N, C-alpha and C positions, 0 to 999 in steps of 0.2 A: 402409600403416602400421598396425602392430598396437598395442594398448594393453595395458599390464601390469595384471594383477589377481592379488592374492595369494589363492589358494584353500586355504590352510592354515586350518583352524578349523571354526567352526559357522555354518551359514547356514540359519536357520529357513525352512521352506516355509510362508509365511503363509496364513492363512484370508482370505476376503473377507467381512467382516461385511455383513449385510443388514438392511434396514428391514422393517417389517411388511408392506409391499406388494411385497416381493421386490426392490425397487431397492437399489442399493449404498449402504451407510452409509459415506460418504467420511470423515466425522468419526471413525468407528470404525477405518477403514483407517489414518488418520493416527495415531490414538492407539495402535494396536497397533504400528505401525512405531517410534514413539518409545519405547514401553515396552520393546521388544526391544533397541533401541539402548542405552538406559540400562542394561540388564541385561548388556551387554558382549559381545554376539554379534559375529561378524566381518563379517556382511553379511546381506542379506535376499533372499528369493526370493518375490516376489509372482506371482500369476496362474499358478501351476503347477497340478498335479493337486489339491493341498490347497486352492488358491484357487478351486476349482470352475470352472476355465477352460473346461471343456466346455459350461457353460451361460451363459457370458458372451458378449455380442456383441463384435466387434472394437473398437467404439468404447468399450465399457465396459472392455475389457482395457487399452486405451491409457490411459484416464482413471485406472484404478487405478495403473498404473505411474507416471504423472505425479504422482499424489498421494504415493506412497511416496518418489519421488525428491525432491520438494519438502520432505518431512517430516524427512529424516535426512541425515547426512553420511557414513555408511558405504556400502560398495558395494551396488548393487542388481543382482541377477542375475534378470532377468525371464523368466518362462516365455514360450514362443512355440512355434510349430509347427502342423502340420496334416498330414493324410494326402494332401493335394494339394500338390505342390512349389510351384506358383505362388502358392497361398494362404499357405503357410508363409513364402515369401519376402516377400510383401507385409506380413504381420504382423510379421516380423522387422524390416523396414525402418521400419515405424511405431513399433515398440517402441524401436528405436535412436533415432528422432527424439524420442521421449518422454523420453529422458534416461537410459535404462538403461546400466549400466556393462558388462554382459555379458548373454548370452542362454543360457537353458536350453531346448534344442530336443528335444522329445519325438519319438521315431521315428514314421514314418507308421503309423497304426493301421487296422485292419479290412481294408485291401486287400492286406496281407502282401507287400511287395516282396521280391524276391530280393536277395542281397547286392550285386549290381552296381547295381541300382536304388536300394538303400539308400545306398550310397556316393555315387552321383551326386546324390541328393537333398541330402545334407549338403554336398557340394562346391559345389553350385549356390548354396546360401545363404552358405557361407563365402567364396566368390569375390566375391559381390556386396555383402555387409554387413561393413563393417570394424569389427567388435567381437569381443572374445573370446567363443567359443561352446563350450558344454558339451553333448556328446551325451548323451541321456537314454534309458537302456535299462530299460524296465519291461514285460516281455513279458506279465505277468498282466493288464495294461490294454490292450496294443496287439495281442496275438495273434502277435507275431513278435519273436524275440530278435535283437539286433545281434551278428553274429558277431565273434569276437575278431580275425580277420584284417581285417575291415572297420574296426573301431575302431582297430587298430594302424596301418592305412594312413591313416586320417583324422588321426592324431596328427602326421603329417608336414606338415599344412597349418598355416600360421602363425596362422590365426584359430581353429583348433580346439584349445582349451587344456585340455579336461578331459572326463571321462566319469562320469556319475552311474550307479552300479550298483544296480539294484533288482530283480535277478533271483533273489536268494537263493542264488546259487552262488558260494561263496568261492573255489573252485578257478579259476573263470573270471576272477574279479576279480584273484586273485593272478597268473595268467598275463598279464593285461593290464598289471599293474604291472611285471612282469618284462620284457615286450616293449617297454615305452615308457619305461623308466627313464633312458634317455639323452636323451629328448626333454623339452621344456618342456611337460609334460603332467601333469595331476593326476587321479588316480582318486579319486572321492568315494563314500562310502557313501550309499545311498538308503534304508536300512532300519535303524532305530534299534537293534534287537536285535542286529544284526551289525556295528555301527559299531566296537566295540572290536576284534573279530577282524580286521576290514578294516584298521584302523590298524596292527595288528600285522603284517599282510601287506604294508604299504606305502602304503595309502591316506593321503591328506593331510588329509581333513576329511569333513564330512557335510552333506548337505542334509536337515535333520531335521524331523520332525513333532513329536516330543516336546519339542524346544527351545522351542516356543511356550508350553508349560506350565511347563517347568523350564529356562529359558535358562541360569541360573547353573550348575546342576548338570551339564547336558549340556556346557557349555563347560569346566567343571572336568575332566570326564572326558576330553574330547577333547584339551585342552591338556596334561593330565598325560601322556597317551599320547604326544603329539608331543614332549614333553620327555624321554621315556624312562622315566617313572615309572609302569610298568604295574601295580604293586601298588596305588597310589592310584587309578589309572584303573579297575581291576577293582572296587574298593570302590564307586565311583559306579555302574558298570555293574550290579552286583548289586542295589544300592539302587533303581535306576531300572527294573529288569526288569519288575516288575508294571505300571508305567505303559506301557512299550514294548508290552507285550502288549495292555493294555486299549485302547490307541488304535487297534487293528485288530480289535477284537471285531466291529465292523460296518464297512461301507465307509468308508474315509477320504474326507472329513474329518468324518463324522458324530460319532464319539466325541470328536474333538478339539474341535469347536465346543461340545459339551456340557461338556467339561472346562473350557474357557475361560469358559463361562457360569457354571459352579459357582464358579470363581475370581473371578467378577465382572468379566470383561473384555469379552466380546462376547455378542450374542444367539446362541442355538443354532439360529436359523432356517437352513434349507437351501433351495436352489432345487430345485423338482421336476425330475426324479423322485426325488431323494434326500429322505429323511424324517428326522424326529427320532430320536434314540437310543431304543431300547425301554426301558420302565420298569425291567425287571429289571437290564439292563445299567447303567442310570443309578445305581441303588442300589449296585451293585458298584464303579462308577467313583468314586462319592463316597467309598467306603471306601478305595480306592487312594490318592486324593488326601489323605484325612485321615491315612493312615499316613505319607505323605511330609511332611505338615505337622508331625506329631508328631516325626518324626525330625529335622526342622530345628529345632524348639524345643529338643529335647534337646541338639543340637549347640551351639546358642547358649548354653544354660545351662552347658555344659562350658567354653565360652570365658570 
């Protein structure tokens, strides 16, 4: 039995706030989830790359998911996955049991499986875990891209409902939309700077880093595009462009946590080996955020 989930819209990839001793700030996790829900996003994605999943234990991973599920009423698409299929399956099962509505499954990293192994990996999890599952392609992190043939074949599985594209290749994204347009399958942008062109090519939403900082504006951009108002969507895209770039000046989520700290939401602490944003980038990031705040004040004055 499959479960329906609407993947149209904006799904912020959440950070995992940390205490001074590097333990998880669960009050901060809850507060961030509720802040983003109030801002009108369509769902949340905890414990993905942006949530520093690589440095969380599986017990911590599950506890974060439980905290987010308990804090909000919108869908929770929880990160999961590993480069070992048995480990990815175990984590997917535990994440399901923690209450997630769907899974975001990063492709196996470091060991570089061939396409047959990649497809078997995903089918093993999809066969065993009865939740909607999104295949996550981010070759810059994993060292291996998921081939279009593989993704299109997986779209036939009733539990594989989407594909997060973070390869930077709009041509490949467009081809996947083309080849899966008859399936119940959503292609999602995984790169904020390419979200608008991805939507123009047929993507249905975004798993977004920038939506943590500007949830209302990113949501306005995406939903304007989904409604066919690309002129309005383009205005938001151009306004947000400096933020999209700034959040990747250094390794994600370093700039994001700093931005959220500047805005007064969470601590900028990172789990080692990731470090704080460099001082010169922090000054530039403050300027980017100040410009967005000024633009918002002008808009409010015009209203």
